C-alpha positions in Angstrom: -0.1 -0.3 0.1 3.0 2.4 0.7 4.7 1.5 -2.5 0.9 2.2 -4.3 0.8 5.6 -2.8 4.2 6.9 -3.3 3.9 5.9 -7.0 0.4 8.1 -6.9 2.4 10.9 -5.6 5.5 10.8 -8.1 2.3 10.9 -11.0 1.4 13.9 -9.3 4.3 15.6 -9.1 5.7 14.7 -12.5 2.1 16.4 -13.7 3.2 19.6 -11.8 6.5 20.1 -13.6 4.6 21.8 -16.5 2.7 21.2 -19.7 5.8 19.5 -21.3 5.9 16.5 -18.6 2.3 16.5 -18.6 1.9 16.1 -22.0 4.6 13.3 -22.1 2.6 11.5 -19.0 -0.5 11.7 -21.3 0.8 9.8 -24.4 3.0 12.3 -25.7 0.2 14.2 -27.7 1.3 17.7 -28.6 -1.2 20.6 -29.2 -1.0 22.6 -32.0 -0.5 26.4 -32.0 -4.0 27.0 -33.1 -5.7 24.8 -30.5 -3.2 26.4 -27.6 -5.3 29.3 -27.4 -8.2 27.8 -26.6 -9.9 28.0 -23.3 -8.1 25.1 -21.2 -10.5 22.3 -20.1 -10.1 21.5 -15.9 -7.2 19.4 -15.0 -8.3 15.9 -14.0 -6.7 14.3 -10.9 -3.5 12.1 -11.8 -4.7 9.0 -10.8 -8.1 9.3 -12.9 -6.4 10.7 -16.4 -7.2 8.7 -19.2 -3.8 7.7 -21.1 -5.9 7.9 -24.3 -7.2 11.7 -23.6 -6.7 14.2 -26.1 -3.8 16.9 -24.7 -5.7 19.5 -26.9 -5.9 21.7 -23.7 -2.2 21.9 -22.7 -0.4 24.5 -24.8 2.7 24.0 -26.7 5.5 26.6 -27.0 7.7 24.7 -29.3 6.9 26.4 -32.5 6.8 29.9 -30.7 10.1 29.6 -29.6 11.7 28.3 -33.0 10.4 30.8 -34.8 11.1 33.7 -32.6 13.7 32.5 -30.3 16.9 33.4 -32.8 15.7 36.9 -31.8 16.3 37.0 -28.3 19.9 37.6 -27.4 22.0 37.8 -24.2 23.5 41.2 -23.2 26.9 41.0 -21.5 28.1 44.2 -19.8 31.4 45.5 -18.3 31.1 48.0 -16.0 33.4 51.0 -15.3 36.5 50.6 -13.4 36.8 52.3 -9.7 40.0 53.7 -8.4 40.8 52.8 -4.6 42.6 55.6 -2.5 45.2 55.2 -0.1 42.8 53.8 2.4 39.9 51.5 1.0 36.8 51.7 2.9 37.8 54.8 4.7 35.6 57.8 3.7 37.5 60.9 3.0 35.2 62.7 5.3 35.6 60.3 8.2 36.9 61.9 11.2 39.7 59.2 11.2 40.7 59.6 7.5 43.0 62.6 8.2 44.9 60.4 11.0 45.5 57.6 9.4 46.7 59.9 6.0 49.2 61.6 8.4 50.3 58.8 10.7 49.3 55.5 9.4 50.4 53.4 6.8 49.1 54.1 3.5 47.7 51.0 1.1 49.0 51.4 -2.6 46.7 53.2 -5.1 44.9 50.9 -7.8 41.9 49.9 -9.7 39.0 47.6 -8.6 38.1 45.6 -11.2 35.0 46.2 -13.7 31.8 44.8 -12.7 30.3 42.6 -14.8 27.0 41.7 -15.5 24.4 40.4 -18.1 20.8 40.7 -18.8 18.4 40.0 -21.8 17.0 41.9 -25.2 15.3 41.3 -28.4 15.9 42.8 -31.5 13.0 45.0 -32.9 14.5 45.4 -36.7 16.7 44.0 -39.2 19.5 46.5 -39.1 20.1 46.1 -35.3 18.1 47.9 -32.9 17.8 45.9 -29.8 15.4 46.7 -26.7 16.4 45.9 -23.0 16.3 47.3 -19.6 17.9 50.3 -18.5 19.2 48.8 -15.4 21.0 46.1 -17.4 23.5 48.8 -18.9 23.6 51.3 -16.1 27.1 52.1 -15.6 28.0 50.0 -18.6 31.7 50.9 -20.0 31.4 48.0 -22.6 28.2 46.1 -24.0 28.6 42.9 -26.1 25.3 41.4 -27.6 25.4 37.3 -28.1 23.3 36.1 -30.6 21.8 32.5 -30.8 24.2 31.6 -33.3 27.3 32.6 -31.0 28.1 35.6 -32.9 29.2 38.5 -30.8 28.7 42.1 -31.1 29.7 45.3 -29.9 26.8 47.2 -28.7 26.1 51.1 -28.5 23.7 52.6 -25.9 21.3 54.7 -28.1 19.7 56.2 -24.9 18.1 54.4 -21.7 15.0 55.7 -19.7 15.4 55.3 -16.1 11.7 56.2 -15.1 10.4 53.4 -17.3 13.4 51.1 -17.3 13.5 50.8 -20.8 17.3 51.4 -23.1 17.8 50.8 -26.7 21.0 49.4 -28.1 22.5 49.5 -31.5 24.7 46.9 -33.1 26.0 46.9 -36.7 24.5 44.0 -38.3 21.9 43.3 -40.9 19.1 41.1 -41.9 18.8 39.9 -38.3 15.8 38.0 -37.0 13.3 40.1 -35.4 10.1 39.5 -33.0 6.6 40.7 -33.5 5.2 43.5 -31.8 1.7 42.7 -30.3 -0.9 45.0 -28.5 -0.5 44.7 -24.5 -3.7 46.4 -23.8 -5.8 43.0 -25.3 -4.1 41.2 -22.1 -6.3 39.1 -19.9 -5.4 37.8 -16.6 -5.3 34.2 -16.9 -4.0 34.2 -20.8 -0.9 32.1 -21.1 2.4 34.0 -21.7 6.3 33.1 -21.6 9.4 34.6 -21.2 12.7 33.7 -23.0 16.1 35.1 -21.5 19.4 34.4 -19.9 18.6 33.5 -16.2 21.7 33.3 -14.6 23.6 32.9 -17.8 21.5 29.9 -19.3 21.2 31.5 -22.6 17.6 31.3 -24.3 15.6 29.9 -21.7 12.2 29.4 -22.1 9.6 29.8 -19.3 5.8 29.9 -19.1 3.2 31.1 -17.0 -0.3 33.3 -17.0 -0.8 36.9 -16.8 -1.8 37.4 -13.2 -2.8 41.2 -13.4 -2.3 44.4 -15.6 -1.9 48.1 -14.9 0.2 47.1 -11.9 2.1 50.0 -9.9 5.2 48.7 -8.0 5.0 49.1 -4.4 7.8 52.0 -3.0 8.8 52.9 -6.7 9.2 56.6 -7.0 7.7 57.1 -9.9 5.2 54.9 -12.0 5.0 55.5 -15.4 5.0 52.0 -16.6 1.5 50.2 -15.7 3.2 46.7 -15.3 2.0 43.0 -16.5 2.1 40.9 -13.5 2.9 37.2 -14.2 3.5 34.2 -12.5 6.5 33.1 -15.4 9.6 32.2 -13.8 12.0 35.4 -14.0 15.2 35.3 -12.6 18.5 37.5 -12.6 19.9 37.3 -16.1 16.0 37.4 -17.5 15.8 41.2 -17.2 15.3 42.8 -20.6 13.9 39.6 -22.3 10.5 39.5 -24.2 7.2 38.6 -22.8 5.4 36.8 -25.5 1.7 35.6 -25.9 0.5 32.7 -27.6 0.3 34.5 -31.0 4.1 34.8 -30.9 3.9 38.7 -30.2 6.0 40.5 -27.9 3.5 42.2 -25.3 6.0 43.5 -22.6 9.8 43.6 -21.4 10.7 41.3 -18.4 11.9 43.9 -15.8 11.4 43.0 -12.3 10.6 40.3 -9.6 9.0 40.6 -6.4 11.4 38.5 -4.0 12.1 38.3 -0.4 15.2 35.9 -1.3 16.4 37.7 -4.3 15.1 34.5 -6.8 11.9 33.8 -8.2 8.6 33.7 -5.8 6.1 33.6 -8.1 5.7 37.7 -8.6 6.9 38.8 -12.1 7.0 42.0 -13.8 6.8 43.4 -17.3 6.8 46.8 -18.9 3.9 47.1 -21.7 5.7 46.9 -25.3 3.5 50.0 -25.9 5.5 52.1 -23.0 8.6 50.7 -24.4 7.8 51.4 -28.1 7.1 55.2 -27.2 10.3 55.4 -25.1 12.1 53.5 -28.1 10.9 56.1 -30.8 11.7 59.2 -28.7 15.3 57.9 -27.9 16.2 57.0 -31.6 15.0 60.0 -33.1 15.7 62.9 -30.4 18.0 61.3 -28.0 15.8 62.0 -24.9 12.2 61.4 -23.6 9.6 64.2 -23.3 7.0 63.7 -20.6 4.1 66.1 -19.1 3.1 67.0 -15.5 0.5 69.0 -14.1 2.0 69.5 -10.7 0.0 67.5 -8.3 0.5 65.2 -5.3 -2.3 62.5 -5.7 -3.4 59.2 -3.4 -5.7 56.1 -3.9 -9.4 56.5 -2.6 -10.2 53.8 0.4 -13.4 53.1 1.0 -13.2 55.4 4.4 -12.1 58.3 1.8 -14.8 57.5 -0.7 -17.4 57.5 2.1 -16.3 61.0 3.6 -16.3 62.4 -0.1 -19.8 60.9 -0.8 -18.5 58.8 -3.5 -20.6 55.6 -4.5 -17.4 53.6 -4.3 -13.7 54.0 -3.4 -12.4 54.8 -7.0 -10.3 57.9 -9.0 -7.3 59.7 -7.6 -7.3 62.2 -4.5 -5.3 65.2 -4.8 -3.4 65.9 -2.0 -1.2 68.7 -2.9 -1.4 71.3 -6.0 1.8 73.1 -6.5 1.9 77.0 -7.2 1.8 78.0 -10.9 2.1 74.6 -11.9 -0.4 73.5 -14.8 -3.1 72.2 -12.1 -3.5 75.4 -10.1 -3.8 77.3 -13.6 -6.5 74.7 -14.7 -8.6 75.1 -11.2 -7.5 71.7 -9.4 -7.5 72.2 -5.8 -6.5 69.9 -3.0 -9.2 67.5 -2.3 -10.5 67.0 -5.7 -11.0 63.4 -6.9 -9.9 63.2 -10.6 -12.5 60.6 -11.8 -11.4 60.9 -15.7 -9.2 62.5 -17.8 -10.2 63.0 -21.8 -12.7 60.3 -21.2 -10.5 57.7 -20.0 -12.2 56.3 -16.5 -9.5 56.8 -13.4 -9.9 53.7 -11.0 -6.5 54.1 -9.1 -4.2 56.9 -8.5 -1.3 55.2 -10.6 -3.1 55.6 -14.1 -2.7 59.4 -13.8 1.0 60.0 -13.6 1.1 57.6 -16.8 -1.7 59.1 -18.9 -0.4 62.7 -18.0 3.2 61.9 -19.2 2.0 60.7 -22.6 0.1 64.1 -23.2 2.0 66.6 -25.5 3.2 69.6 -23.4 0.6 72.3 -23.7 -2.0 70.2 -25.5 -5.6 70.3 -24.1 -6.7 68.1 -21.5 -9.8 67.7 -19.9 -10.4 66.4 -16.4 -13.5 65.3 -14.8 -13.1 65.8 -10.8 -15.5 65.1 -7.9 -15.7 68.3 -6.0 -18.4 69.1 -3.1 -20.7 66.2 -3.8 -20.8 66.9 -7.7 -18.7 66.4 -10.6 -17.2 69.2 -12.6 -14.8 69.5 -16.0 -11.7 71.5 -15.7 -9.1 71.9 -18.7 -5.5 72.1 -18.3 -2.5 72.5 -20.3 0.4 70.1 -18.9 4.2 71.5 -19.1 7.1 69.5 -20.0 8.5 67.5 -17.1 12.3 68.3 -16.3 13.9 65.1 -17.3 17.6 63.8 -16.3 17.8 63.0 -20.2 19.2 59.9 -22.1 21.8 57.9 -20.4 23.9 57.8 -23.7 26.7 54.8 -24.3 29.3 56.6 -22.1 28.2 59.1 -18.9 31.3 60.8 -19.5 32.6 62.3 -22.8 35.5 61.6 -24.9 39.0 61.8 -22.9 39.5 65.4 -24.2 36.4 66.3 -22.0 37.3 68.1 -18.9 34.6 66.3 -16.9 35.9 63.3 -18.2 39.4 64.1 -17.4 38.4 64.6 -13.7 36.9 61.3 -13.8 33.3 62.9 -13.4 30.1 61.4 -15.0 27.2 64.2 -14.2 23.6 64.8 -15.2 20.9 67.6 -14.5 18.7 67.2 -11.3 15.3 66.8 -12.0 13.2 69.3 -10.2 11.5 66.7 -7.4 15.4 66.0 -6.6 16.3 69.5 -6.5 13.4 70.2 -4.0 13.8 66.8 -2.2 17.1 67.9 -1.7 16.6 71.8 -0.9 19.6 72.5 -2.9 20.3 75.4 -5.3 22.5 73.0 -7.2 21.4 72.1 -10.5 23.8 69.4 -11.4 24.4 65.8 -9.5 27.0 63.1 -9.6 26.1 60.1 -11.5 29.8 58.4 -11.3 32.9 59.5 -9.7 36.3 58.0 -11.0 40.0 58.7 -11.4 40.9 62.1 -10.0 37.4 63.0 -8.8 37.0 59.6 -6.6 40.7 60.0 -5.2 39.4 64.0 -4.1 36.5 62.5 -2.2 33.7 63.1 -4.8 31.2 60.7 -4.3 27.9 59.6 -6.6 24.9 61.6 -5.1 27.0 64.8 -4.7 25.2 67.8 -5.7 27.8 70.3 -7.7 27.3 73.9 -6.9 30.3 75.6 -8.1 33.8 75.2 -10.1 36.8 77.5 -8.8 34.6 79.7 -6.9 31.9 79.9 -10.1 28.6 78.9 -9.9 27.7 76.4 -12.7 24.3 75.4 -13.8 24.7 73.0 -16.8 27.2 70.6 -18.0 28.4 73.2 -20.4 29.0 75.7 -17.9 30.9 72.9 -15.8 33.3 72.0 -18.7 33.8 75.6 -19.4 34.7 76.8 -15.8 37.1 74.1 -15.4 39.0 74.8 -18.7 39.4 78.3 -17.3 41.8 76.7 -14.1 45.0 77.9 -13.5 47.1 75.1 -13.0 46.5 71.4 -12.2 43.5 72.1 -9.5 40.1 72.4 -9.9 38.1 73.2 -6.7 34.7 71.6 -6.7 32.1 73.2 -4.3 29.7 70.1 -3.6 26.9 69.6 -1.3 26.5 66.5 0.6 23.5 65.7 3.2 22.9 69.4 3.5 26.2 70.4 4.0 28.7 72.4 1.2 32.5 71.5 1.1 35.2 72.4 -1.3 37.0 69.2 -3.0 40.1 70.0 -4.8 40.6 67.4 -7.8 43.8 67.4 -9.2 43.5 67.1 -13.3 46.7 65.9 -15.1 
C-alpha cells in the first residue's frame, strides 16, 4: 500500500512540472499552436487520468520558441573600473581619515576590477536595434550582444530611460531576425504567456505562466510611468530585458522586475507593456531624449473610508493631496481634495493611472479632467507642461577623453525638479559616477555640484567651461552632501 501511494504521488509531481512533462505522461500528444489559445479545460486528478485522452488543452510553445527565439539575445555588460584611494573603505570625510593619512601606513593606489553583469534583450529591427532594460546597461563601459548562433557584436547604447527602465541598443548588422510586436492592452488575466531570456547566464531559456494582473504599480517605486504586467512566469537575474510573448507569438512586454524576499523567483514577475517601451524607443532614436508632461500635483488612492467621506458611491479615482503653485494643475483650477475621475474620457480607478496618462500627453496640449468636488462632478481644462527630465543615458556617461569632466573622472547629469526640491539645494547638477581624480579627491555619486573654482555652474556646459579656465592642475569643486557644503580639490593631469 505504501508503494502504491508513492507511485501516485510521483505521478502527481511529474504533472506539476509543467506542460511538457504532463503532455509526456498523457501519451506524448502535443497541442497545435492554433489549439493552444483555446480555453483550457480543468485538469483531471492524476490517478483518474485517461492515457488516451487528447492533450489539446495543454499549450505547446515549441513552434513559437523555434520561430522567435533567434531574435532574443544575451546582453553582457562590463562596468567602469573604480580607483582605490590610500585607505580603502575609509571615507575622506571620516574623522579618522586625516589621522591615518598623516600617521598610518597607506595602502597602494590601484583599480577595483570592473563589475560584470548580464541580461537579455530582443531585436526589433533587421538593422540591429535592440530593446532591453535600462538597469541592465546602467553604468556600462562596454556592452556585448550575443545571438543564438554565437555571434558577438559590440553594442552602442542609443539611450536609456530610468523612469520606465527601457533602453535601446544598436549593433552593426543586417538581415537580423526580429520579433513581432503585439498589443499589451488586449492582455487578460489568465492568458498564457512565455518569457525567453538568460537567467543566471543560461541563454535562451524558456519559462511559461499566465498573466496574473495588468496595470500594476510597483510598491515603493519613486515614479510609476509603466503600468506593469504581472505574471507568474519564472523570471530570475539575467532574464531582465527579455521579451514576454503571448500565445500568438507577439511581444507584449519586457521582463523587468521580480518581487522577492530571497533574491530569486517567488511567483511574482513584472513586465513593462510593449506600447510603453515602443514610445520610449521612438523618442530615444529620433531625439535622444524622452519628453513627458506633468500637471504639478500629488495624488493618492481613494479607500473605502475616504470615498464615504467625500460622498462617492465607491472607492475610485485619484485624490489630489497637494497642488503646486503656478503649475498647470493650479492654473487649471485643481484644488486639494478634488478626486480625479476621468482624463480625456478615460476612467480613473486608481491613482497609478494618472502619471502614466499625463506623462504621455504633449506639453501644452488641451487636457480635460472630470473631478469630484463638493458632492458633484465638474470639468476642468489643463495644459500640461514638460517635465524636467534627467535626459537619456548615452553610451558613455562621460564624454570623450578630451572633455574636462571626463579628465576629472566625473559623470554628471541635471537634477530633476523633484530631486532638487527633496535635497533642498540650489545646485543643478548631480554626480552619477566618480572615478580617477574626482574619486581620489572624495567626490561621491549623489554629490550635488554647486560651483567650480568659485564660479556657480548650472549646466554641464558651464561645468566644462569653468574647469577649462582653471589655473594649474587643481579644480576646486564646491559640492553639497547631506545638507552640508564642502570644497574638494580635484587634480587634473
